[in-house]
N, C-alpha and C positions, 0 to 999 in steps of 0.2 A: 149716819150709818146707812148703808144700803140694806134693803130687805132681801127676802129670798128671790133668787133669780130663776131657779129651774126646780123641777121635781120629776124624778124618773116613776112612770106609772107602771102598774103590773099588767096593763093592757089598754085597748082603746076604750075611751069613755062610752057609757051606754046612752048618755043623754048630753044635751048641751050643743054648742056649735060643733060642726064637722071638723075633723082633724085635717090637717094639711100633709099630704104625702110628700116626702122629701127623698129624692134618689139623685144619683150621680149624673145621669143623663137628663133629668127634668121631666121625664115621662111619669105620668101618675101610675100608681099601682094600688091595688086594694086588698092586699093581704097584710096581716099584722106583722110589724117589724119591731124596731126598738122604740118605745113610745115615751116622749118627754114633754111635759107642760112648761112652757116658758112664761114668766110673769114679767110684765112690761112695767116701767116706772109710774105709768098712769094709773096703775091699779088693774088694768085688764090682763088677760092671759090668752094664750092660744096652745093648741096641742099640735105636736109635730110627730108624724109617724115616719120614722127613717127606714129606708128600705136596708134589709139586711145583707151582710156579706157572707162568708163561708166558714166562719169559726164561731165559737161560743164566747168570744171575749166582747164585752160591752162596757162602756163607762163614759162619764162626763168630766171634762176638765175645764173649769171655769176660770176666765181671765177677765174680771170686770174692769180692770184698769186699761184694757185694751179694746173693751166692748166686744170681746170674742168669747165664743164657747165651742171647744172641741168635743165632738161627740163620736164615739167608736160604736157602731151598731153591728154587733156580732161580726166584727172583722173589717167593716167599712168605715173610713174616716170622712167626716164632714166638719168644715170650719164654718161656723155660723157667726154673723155679725148681729149685735143686738138689735131686735125689733125687725129684722129681716126674716122673710119666710122662704128664702132661697139661700143656698149655701154659696159662701164666697168661694170655696173649693171643696171638692169631693174626689176621693181617690182610695185606691186599694180595695181588697175584698178578704185577705187573708191575714190580717193583724191579729196576734195572739198575746201580746204584752206591750206595756207602755211604761216608760220611766220618765219622770218629771224633774228637772233641775230647779234649783233656787232662783235662777235668772229666766224663767218662763220659756224653757225649751222642752220639748216632748221628743223622746227617742222611741219610736214605734218599731216593734220586732214583727216581722212577717215570717212566712215559712222559709223563705230563702235569703231575705235581705233585710236592710234597715231604712227607715225614713226619719229624718230630722226635721222637726217642724218648729220654727222660730216664730212664736206667736207675736211678738211685738212688731215685726217686720213683715208678716204673712209669707215668709220664706219656707218653701218645702223642698228638701233635697232627698233624693233617693240614692241608695248606695248601689254599688255594683253587686252582683250575686255573690254570696259568701257560702252558702250551703247548697247541696243538691236537694234535700227535702227535710227541712226542720233543724231545731237547735234543742240543746238540753243544758242543764246547768248554767242557765242564764244568770249573770250577776251584773250589778250597776254599782261602780264606786268611782268618785272622783270625775274625770273625764272619759272613763272607760266603760264599754260594755264588754263583758267577756264570757266565754262559755265554750261549747262544743258544737260543731258544725258536721252534719252527716255526710259522709263520702259514699255516694251510691255505688260508684265504680270498684270499690274495694271488695275483694273476695270475702273478707272478714265483716264487711258492713261497719267499718271503723268510723269513729267520731275523731274529728281533728280539732284541736284547740284554735281559738282565734281571739283577737282583741280588736276592739272598734273604738278608736279616738273620735268621738262625735264633734269635737271642737275643730279639729283639723281635717276631718273627713278621711281618716286613713284606716284601713282594715290590714291587719297582719295576720296570716295564717288563714284558717278556714279550710274548705274542701273543694269548692267548685273550681278554682283557678288551677288546682293541681293537674286536671285533665289536660289543660291547654298546653302545658309544659312537658307532658309525658310522651314518650315514643309510641306511636300506634303498634298494637299487637301483631299486625301483619308485616312489619318491618323487622327483619331479623338481624340487620347489620347497622 
């Protein structure tokens, strides 16, 4: 049985070895982000300070069978390989929610679109834009993420239903694509 692999810390440790700053561009930073202590199989540990994104969503999704840990640091995603202190992949800044399947897939919801992370193959797929600015009533069931997408251009500020099949990468409905098919307001004929 494998022991503890990580621990989310309330803040940067005040003593011990220096934390390792982890950022999307690899440039060190020195403000407190999302802090995680990783435990190595040899009994040692190290502290990672993940640079924050733009939301309040944070979480850790651990996949020991693939030697991967997926970190969401206030909206930004980092895919970490065991015992490495540099992310395999880093992307996004606005993730607000994540759904996990039984077969090691994460579906991350952003303000306007979706990202599918297939942990076993290190594949990351980003959807087309589905909402102008945010989603509500998001639900996950079977192969679908459903909910309402905000249509900014509507006089009423309407929410449009959508469904996203993450297996076949198909989006039906939503609000963003409606503008592409509508007639411009200045054309009267």
